[in-house]
TIKOLMI-472777 format. One line per 3 residues: their letters; for each residue x, y, z of C-alpha. Coordinates in steps of 0.02 Angstrom, whole numbers. Example, Ala and Ser with C-alpha at 12.3 -4.5 7.8 and 13.67 -1.06 7.14 Angstrom:
BEGIN
AS> 615/-225/390 | 684/-53/357
This chain:
BEGIN
MQS> 6504/5344/4892 | 6464/5418/5064 | 6598/5409/5196
FPK> 6511/5369/5360 | 6573/5438/5527 | 6689/5315/5614
RAM> 6592/5314/5778 | 6432/5268/5687 | 6510/5123/5594
EEN> 6582/5056/5757 | 6403/5038/5819 | 6346/4959/5654
VPY> 6237/5106/5601 | 6292/5231/5469 | 6202/5378/5549
RAN> 6200/5380/5738 | 6127/5555/5752 | 6042/5680/5638
ADL> 6203/5782/5640 | 6286/5637/5549 | 6164/5643/5402
PES> 6222/5709/5233 | 6219/5898/5223 | 6086/5892/5087
VRH> 5967/5803/5207 | 6008/5911/5359 | 5982/6075/5267
HLP> 5818/6030/5182 | 5719/5927/5308 | 5646/5980/5475
AHA> 5716/5891/5629 | 5575/5762/5641 | 5590/5719/5456
QSI> 5778/5699/5480 | 5746/5573/5618 | 5627/5476/5504
YRE> 5759/5478/5367 | 5899/5422/5484 | 5801/5279/5560
AFN> 5737/5217/5392 | 5910/5231/5313 | 5996/5137/5454
HAF> 5867/4997/5450 | 5872/4981/5260 | 6062/4988/5259
ASH> 6069/4841/5380 | 5933/4747/5287 | 6026/4758/5121
AGE> 6199/4719/5190 | 6314/4641/5061 | 6213/4700/4911
ADQ> 6304/4802/4780 | 6175/4940/4784 | 6153/4938/4974
EIR> 6181/5125/5000 | 6076/5181/4851 | 5931/5072/4908
AHK> 5945/5136/5086 | 5936/5317/5027 | 5784/5281/4916
IAW> 5696/5191/5058 | 5736/5333/5179 | 5665/5464/5060
SAV> 5508/5358/5036 | 5486/5351/5225 | 5499/5540/5237
KRS> 5374/5564/5096 | 5243/5461/5191 | 5242/5593/5329
YEK> 5299/5751/5238 | 5267/5834/5072 | 5374/5961/4983
VGD> 5286/6128/4960 | 5395/6247/4863 | 5565/6234/4945
SWI> 5499/6173/5114 | 5452/6004/5183 | 5285/6013/5274
ARL> 5207/5879/5386 | 5059/5795/5302 | 4892/5813/5388
VV> 4830/5655/5471 | 4652/5617/5419
């Protein structure tokens, strides 16, 4: 299970800044997508507090939020066109 930075947990959010995100997220997503991931994760993490699969759900929800605005093309995440 992920070990969250102490300063973030003191403020009741696992990821206070994009720099606190897991390395796999930081190295694959552009900055804006990282912000979407972080905000969605923190909200979902709080919403599912006390549930056994809280962290797993929060990660799934965060990835779903990113996929609404970005799509993976090859090895890169590209912003979806707004129509």
